[in-house]
C-alpha positions in Angstrom: 34.8 16.1 -21.6 33.4 18.7 -23.9 34.8 16.4 -26.7 32.2 13.8 -25.9 29.9 16.6 -25.7 30.6 18.0 -29.3 30.7 13.9 -30.7 27.3 13.5 -29.3 25.7 16.8 -30.5 27.2 16.2 -33.8 26.0 12.4 -34.1 22.6 13.8 -32.8 22.7 16.4 -35.4 23.0 14.5 -38.0 20.3 11.8 -37.1 17.7 14.8 -36.6 18.7 16.2 -40.3 18.4 12.5 -41.5 14.9 12.2 -40.3 14.0 15.8 -41.5 15.2 15.4 -44.4 13.5 12.3 -45.4 9.9 13.2 -43.7 9.8 16.5 -45.2 10.9 15.6 -49.1 8.1 12.3 -48.6 5.4 15.0 -47.4 6.5 17.0 -50.5 6.0 14.4 -53.0 2.7 13.3 -51.1 1.5 17.1 -51.2 2.9 17.3 -54.9 0.8 14.3 -56.0 -2.5 16.0 -54.7 -2.3 18.8 -56.2 -1.8 17.3 -59.6 -4.6 15.3 -59.0 -2.4 11.7 -59.1 -3.9 8.8 -57.1 -1.2 8.4 -54.0 -1.9 4.9 -53.1 1.5 3.9 -54.9 2.9 4.9 -51.6 0.8 2.3 -50.0 1.3 -1.5 -50.6 -1.1 -4.1 -50.5 -1.8 -5.1 -46.6 1.4 -6.9 -45.5 1.2 -10.2 -43.6 3.4 -9.3 -40.5 3.8 -13.0 -39.6 5.5 -13.3 -42.2 8.2 -10.1 -41.9 8.5 -11.0 -38.1 9.3 -14.8 -39.5 11.7 -13.5 -41.7 13.4 -11.1 -38.9 13.6 -13.8 -36.3 15.2 -16.2 -39.1 18.2 -14.4 -40.5 18.4 -12.5 -36.5 18.9 -16.3 -35.2 21.2 -17.5 -38.0 23.5 -14.5 -37.7 23.8 -14.8 -33.9 24.3 -19.1 -34.1 26.9 -18.0 -37.1 28.4 -15.4 -34.5 28.5 -18.3 -31.9 30.6 -20.7 -34.2 33.0 -18.0 -35.9 33.8 -17.2 -31.8 34.2 -21.3 -31.5 36.0 -21.9 -34.8 38.5 -18.9 -34.0 39.1 -20.1 -30.7 40.1 -23.4 -32.2 42.2 -22.2 -34.4 43.8 -20.1 -32.5 44.8 -22.9 -29.7 45.5 -25.4 -32.5 47.1 -23.8 -35.3 48.6 -21.2 -33.7 47.3 -17.9 -35.4 47.0 -14.9 -34.6 44.3 -14.4 -32.1 43.1 -11.4 -33.8 43.1 -12.9 -37.3 41.9 -15.8 -36.5 38.6 -14.3 -34.4 37.6 -11.7 -36.9 38.1 -13.7 -39.7 35.7 -16.6 -38.5 32.9 -14.5 -37.1 33.3 -12.2 -41.3 33.4 -15.4 -43.2 30.8 -17.4 -41.3 28.0 -14.5 -40.2 28.5 -14.0 -44.1 27.5 -17.3 -44.4 24.7 -17.3 -42.2 23.6 -14.2 -43.7 23.5 -16.2 -46.9 21.7 -18.8 -45.9 19.2 -16.6 -44.3 18.6 -15.0 -47.2 17.4 -18.0 -49.6 15.2 -18.9 -46.5 13.3 -15.5 -46.1 13.2 -15.6 -50.0 11.1 -19.1 -50.0 9.2 -17.5 -47.1 8.3 -14.7 -49.1 7.5 -16.7 -52.4 4.9 -18.8 -50.2 
């Protein structure tokens, strides 16, 4: 029981520490730029096209979920038809097909971003 609470506190403390360090260092850098008279506009890019970002995320997520489903299906076929060990068939095909799906998603996303 205490181990669960202790692990939760460690995870929460680590996440809080990471966010705190990121925010405080970002603030310090911006304040240093303002003190030196430099322009802090380097932190803001041009107006982001939110529909582009949404479509890129949606395409990548759809391809990832689709390829995981295909990986499970192919793993079941390998396990049933070729008597390959269940863990090897499922895990191997899921990671392989998911990697292919992510690669295809990257190629499609780069085409969307270049428009």
